[in-house]
RODO-2510 file (C-alpha; in nm, 4 decimals, decimal comma):
residues 77
     n   res          X          Y          Z
     1     x    -7,0105     0,8478     0,9128
     2     x    -6,8497     1,1895     0,8901
     3     x    -6,6946     1,3687     0,5971
     4     x    -6,3980     1,6017     0,5914
     5     x    -6,4924     1,9307     0,4240
     6     x    -6,2233     2,0941     0,2109
     7     x    -6,2111     2,3888    -0,0256
     8     x    -6,0264     2,4193    -0,3562
     9     x    -6,1915     2,6986    -0,5512
    10     x    -6,2330     2,6613    -0,9259
    11     x    -6,0665     2,8956    -1,1686
    12     x    -6,2854     3,2069    -1,1713
    13     x    -6,3565     3,1636    -1,5453
    14     x    -6,5382     2,8386    -1,4638
    15     x    -6,8321     2,9844    -1,2717
    16     x    -7,0839     3,2648    -1,2908
    17     x    -7,1863     3,5743    -1,1033
    18     x    -7,2918     3,6301    -0,7460
    19     x    -7,6372     3,5167    -0,6403
    20     x    -7,8662     3,5703    -0,3455
    21     x    -7,8307     3,2806    -0,1019
    22     x    -8,1900     3,3184     0,0184
    23     x    -8,3183     3,2324    -0,3320
    24     x    -8,1557     2,8874    -0,3424
    25     x    -8,4321     2,6245    -0,3545
    26     x    -8,2752     2,3007    -0,4747
    27     x    -7,9658     2,0876    -0,4418
    28     x    -7,8626     1,9121    -0,7631
    29     x    -7,6315     1,6119    -0,7483
    30     x    -7,4427     1,4914    -1,0558
    31     x    -7,2912     1,1451    -1,0709
    32     x    -6,9781     1,1174    -1,2853
    33     x    -6,9117     0,7412    -1,2470
    34     x    -6,5413     0,7821    -1,3185
    35     x    -6,3427     0,4855    -1,1839
    36     x    -6,0963     0,5910    -0,9157
    37     x    -6,2205     0,9506    -0,9158
    38     x    -6,2037     1,1628    -0,6007
    39     x    -6,3353     1,4927    -0,4768
    40     x    -5,9771     1,6174    -0,4496
    41     x    -5,8969     1,5296    -0,8132
    42     x    -6,2105     1,7072    -0,9376
    43     x    -6,1328     2,0137    -0,7265
    44     x    -5,7792     2,0312    -0,8654
    45     x    -5,9009     1,9879    -1,2232
    46     x    -6,1466     2,2781    -1,2062
    47     x    -5,8964     2,4964    -1,0184
    48     x    -5,6189     2,4395    -1,2731
    49     x    -5,8136     2,4407    -1,6012
    50     x    -6,0537     2,6767    -1,7763
    51     x    -6,3406     2,4575    -1,8929
    52     x    -6,6352     2,6969    -1,8427
    53     x    -6,8145     2,4354    -1,6335
    54     x    -6,8341     2,3841    -1,2583
    55     x    -7,0084     2,2366    -0,9586
    56     x    -7,0324     2,3710    -0,6074
    57     x    -6,9181     2,0510    -0,4359
    58     x    -6,7500     1,7201    -0,5205
    59     x    -6,8061     1,4210    -0,2934
    60     x    -6,6314     1,0867    -0,2576
    61     x    -6,6334     0,8141     0,0083
    62     x    -6,4692     1,0148     0,2858
    63     x    -6,4578     1,3841     0,1992
    64     x    -6,6198     1,6789     0,0251
    65     x    -6,4419     1,9541    -0,1674
    66     x    -6,6117     2,2873    -0,2277
    67     x    -6,5202     2,4214    -0,5710
    68     x    -6,7568     2,7197    -0,6141
    69     x    -6,8640     2,9503    -0,3286
    70     x    -7,2332     2,9080    -0,2443
    71     x    -7,3029     3,2722    -0,3251
    72     x    -7,1883     3,2263    -0,6887
    73     x    -7,3646     3,0376    -0,9675
    74     x    -7,2020     2,7190    -1,0946
    75     x    -7,2173     2,6628    -1,4705
    76     x    -7,3218     2,2979    -1,4349
    77     x    -7,6924     2,3604    -1,3850
***
């Protein structure tokens, strides 16, 4: 199985400052359990709204959307 990788960056107010990529140690996965949800819908939501929360990636059954650049801190964790 392969996934299409897309990018829809969150509104800049939704994520933190730059960070050193070499210091990343863990990958945290959050499950939202929203019926009918998609990575694209989550990406659009965080791009179009200021909610002061974020995640680096959203995943669904066939694709992945990057919402925060890896070298910036997401507010989710």
